[in-house]
N, C-alpha and C positions, 0 to 999 in steps of 0.2 A: 674229094679223092685226090691223092697225090699224082701229079703228072709224072709218068715214068721217065720222061726226058729230063726232068729236074730233080728227081729223087736222088738222095745220096747213094753212091755206089755201095753195093753190099758184097761182103766176102762170102764165099761158099761155106758150107758146113765142114768142120774138120773130118777127115776120113777115119774110119775105124782102124784099129791096130792090126798088124799082120805078123806079129811075132818076129820082127826084124832083129830084135835084140834079146831074144829068149836066152836065158842063162848068163847074160852079161852083167857085170858089176860096173856101174857108171858113176863117176864123181862129177858133180856139177857145181861150179863156183857161182857166186852171186845169184843164188836160186830163190831168194826171198822176194816178196812183192808180186808185181804183176807183169814183169818184163820177160825177156827172152829166156833167162835162166830158169825161172819157174816153169814156163811153157815147155822148155826142153826136158826138165825132170819129169813133168807130167807125160810128155810124149814117150819118153824112154820107158816109163812104167807101163803105159798103154801098149808098148811094143815088147813087153815081156821082161824088161830089165829090172834088176834091183838097183836102187839109186842110193847114193850118199850125197847129201846136199850141204852146202856151206854158204855163209854170208857174213859180212861184218856186223850186221844188225841182228843181234841175238833174239830179240823178241819176235821180230818179223820172221826170222828163220824158223822158230818154233811153230808159229802159225802156219807157215808154208808146209812144214812136215806134217802137221795135223791134217791139213787140207789134202795132201798127197795120200795120206793113210786112208782117207775116205773114198778114194777112187775105187770103183768096182774091181779093177785089175789088181789093186794092192792087197785085197783080201784082209783088210784091217791091219796090215803090218805097217808100222810107222817107220819111215826111213831114218837111218842114222843122220843126225843133224849136227854138224861140227862148226861152231863159230870160227871164222877165219878172216882176218884182214890181210889181203895179199901183199900189202906193203911191209909185212912183218915176216921175215924168213922163218923164224921159229914156229909161227902159226901155220905157215904153208907146209912145213915139214910135218907138223902135228896133224894136219888134215889127212894127208895120204897115209901116214902111219896109223891113224885111227881107222881108216878104211880097211887097211890090211889086217889090223887087229880084230876088226869086227867080222870080216868076210874071208880072210885068208889071202886076198888078192883084190885087185881091181883091173878091169880090162879096158876101160875108156875113161879119159879125162877130158871134160869139156871146160875149157878156160874162157869163161864168159865175163869175168869181172872187168869193169871199165868205168871211167868217170869222164864226163864232158863238161861243158860250160859254154857261155856265149860272151866273148870279149875280143875286141880287135887287138892286133899285135901292139899298136902304139900305146894302148892302155894296159896291156898285160904285164903283170908283175912276175918276177922270178918264181915266187911262191905258187902262183896259179899255174905256170908252165910246169914246174917241178911236180906238183901234186898230180896233174893229169897224166904226165909221163910215167910217174911212179906207179900209179894204180893200173893204167891201161896197158902200157908197154912192159915196164919192168915187172909188174905183177904177173903178166902172162909169161914172161921169161922165167920167173921164180917157179911158177906152177909147172911149166914145161920141163924145167930142169929136175924138179922133184919127181914128177911122173916118170921121166926117162930113167932116173936112177932105180926106181922100183921095177920098171919093165926090164931093164938090163940085168938086174940082180936075179931075175927068174929065167934067165936065158932067152930073153927077148919076147916079142909079140906084144901087141897092145896098139891102142889108137888114141891120138890126141886130136881134138877139134877146137880150134881157136875162133873167137868171135872178132872179126875185123869190121870194116865198114867201107861203103863206096867212097867215103871221104878220103880214104887212102889213095884213091884215084882221081877224085873230082874236087873242085874248089868250091868252098862256101865261106863267105865272110863270117868272121867271128869264131872260126873253128880251127885256127892254125895249130893250136896245141893238140887238140883231139885228132885232127887229120894227120899230123906228124906221128902221133902215137900209133894210130891204126895203120899207117903205111909201114911203120916199124914192125907191127904185128905180122903184116904180110911178108916182109922180108925174113923175119924170124921163122915163120912157118916154112918158107921155102928152103932156107939154109939148114934148119934143124932136121927137116925131112930127109935131106941128102945124108946127113950124119946118121940118122936113125934107121935108114933103110937096111943096112947090113944086119941089123938086129931084129928085122921083121916088124918094126914099128912104123905105122903110117901116121903122118901129121898133115892135116889139111885145115882150111879155114873157110868160114862163110863170110860174105861181105854184104850185109843188108843195106838197103837204101833207107827207106823210112818204115820203121816198125812201130805201130801205134800202141802206146800204153800211157797210163796217166803220168808217169814220171817226166815225160817229155814236156808237159805243161809247166814244170818247174824250171826248165832251162830254156824254153823257147815259147814265144808268144803265139797265140792261136792263129793270128793272120799269117805268120810265117809258116806255121805247120800246114795251113790250108794251101799256101803257095807251093810248098814242097809236094803235097798230095797231088796237086794239079800237074806236076811234072811226071807223075806216073801215068802210064798209058791206060791203066784201069781206073784212073781218077781217084785213087785212094792209096793209103799206105798199106803195107803188109800187116796182117794180124800176126801177133807174136808166134802163134802156133804154126804159121806158114814158114817162118824161119826155123822153128824147132824141127819141122819135118825134114828139112834139108840136113840139119845137124844129125838127126837120127839116121838118115841115109848114109852120111859119111862115116858114122860110127859103126855101121853094120857091115856084114860080109858081102853086101851088094856093091861095095866100093873098094874091093880088095886090090885093084890095080891103080888106085888113085892115091898119090902122095905128093906133097909140095904144091897142091892146087889151092887156089883161092876162088871159091864159087860165089858168084854174085847172085844174091837173092833180091832181085830188083826188076822193076818194069819201067825204069826211067827212060825218058827220051831227052835229047839235047835241049 
């Protein structure tokens, strides 16, 4: 029998949906695979939204769309899946244009695409720096700009939720490019929110600490992930659906007085 004192910490079960996003059209970038993007698309469907999903990986995007269509709340309807590399302006424009062509509008843009890596500054190349900044920060800028143009063109209204990171606030070795990009996402969120407010558009961000999914093992060793988990007061990283829950809240009408905020999804202690 496992000793409860030494058993791995367990996450709670995901809550049931409460129609927080009923009638909304939500566009989610980087929604393929097992990360926050897919969990967000799933949560949005569970909350009554119609989703449009995108990703740079076309095959995995199709698999994600098929899996989302199988959700009971989807009623067999496969979401529109649009391949999009956020480093390509034409593809970004095409994503939101496709959403409008399919549904007549969209109400929420979740800018989730990001790219990390593990390398110290002394060893970092310009190419490594540029790629992480281009995907994570400039990609978020491109998506924000495209979404705002659509929102403004219909006389305002709409919501943008960006995915930042606690590394925008906290230091971690080997993460200078990613941390700089995520700090930029936070600043972009705050400044663009001020600009968008007169148009009735809200822009906020989530700032997860450690969200557990298989992709992390490709960029970080198991022992380092274990150390980061121990910094969380619950002794574990967040499940991706726990981050998605906060994104869904910010996208919903329960957050109508929130804009320019960066909400930490974290249980870290110093």
